[in-house]
N, C-alpha and C positions, 0 to 999 in steps of 0.2 A: 603668434603662440609660441611659446618656449619647447623646443623639442625635447630637452631633459633639463634636471635642475642643477644648477651651479651654486655651491654652498662651501665656503671656505672659513674656518676658524683656526687662527695660528698664534703661538705665544713666543715671546723671547723674554728669558728671565737670567739675571746676572746678579748673584746677591753681593759680590764685591763691589759693584757699581750702583746698587740700590736701583735696578732696572727690573720692572715686571710689566711688559707690555702685550698688548694683544692687538690683532689685526683681522677683521672679518670682512668677507666680501659674498655677494650674492648677486645673480642675474634674474630679474623678475620683470614681468610686464606691468606698464601702468594702466590707468583707465583709458587712455587714448590709443591704446594699440601699439606704443612704441615699447622698445627694449630698454630697460635701465640696468645700469651696473650700480650697486649700492656698496659703498666702501665706508667701514667703521672702523676706528682706531683709537687707542689711549692706553692710559695706565690701567693695569688690571684692578677690577673693583671700582673704577669710575665711570661716568657717562661717556666720555671721550668726545670724538668729532665725527661728523659724518658728512660725506659728500656724494653727489648722485650725478652719474654720467647717463645721457639720453641718446640712444642710437636708434637709427631706422632699422637696421639689420641686426640679427642675431649674431651672425658671424663677426661683426665689429666688436660688439660686446665680449665675445669669447676670447678674440684676439687680445684685447685689452687686459681681461681677466688672467688669461695664461701668462702675459709679460709681467704683470704685477705679482704673481704667484713666483715666478722664476727670481724676480728681485727681493723678494721677502725671503725665499730660501737662502740665497746668496748672503743675506744679513744675519742668518741664524735662527729665523723664526721656523718652529716645528709645530705639527699637528698635536692637537689634545685628543684624548680618549673620546670625551664627549663635549658638546657644545653647551656652554651656560645658557641659561634661561634669562 
């Protein structure tokens, strides 16, 4: 069971380089009781790509979540006011 929700949606835009990217992450349980970190990224307005990491413990997923968040912030990704549906 996940102790608290972990959801992130950030974007990076640069009109001079024709760049409009998004990056989304969430930590969720799967049907077998494992903890999964779901990562989605791509150009804003496109389906993009997805990657799922499986963990036995929530702490491991949170550690990767925070590491990836630091990396994205360094590269210029910033949160949006509301997450698109």
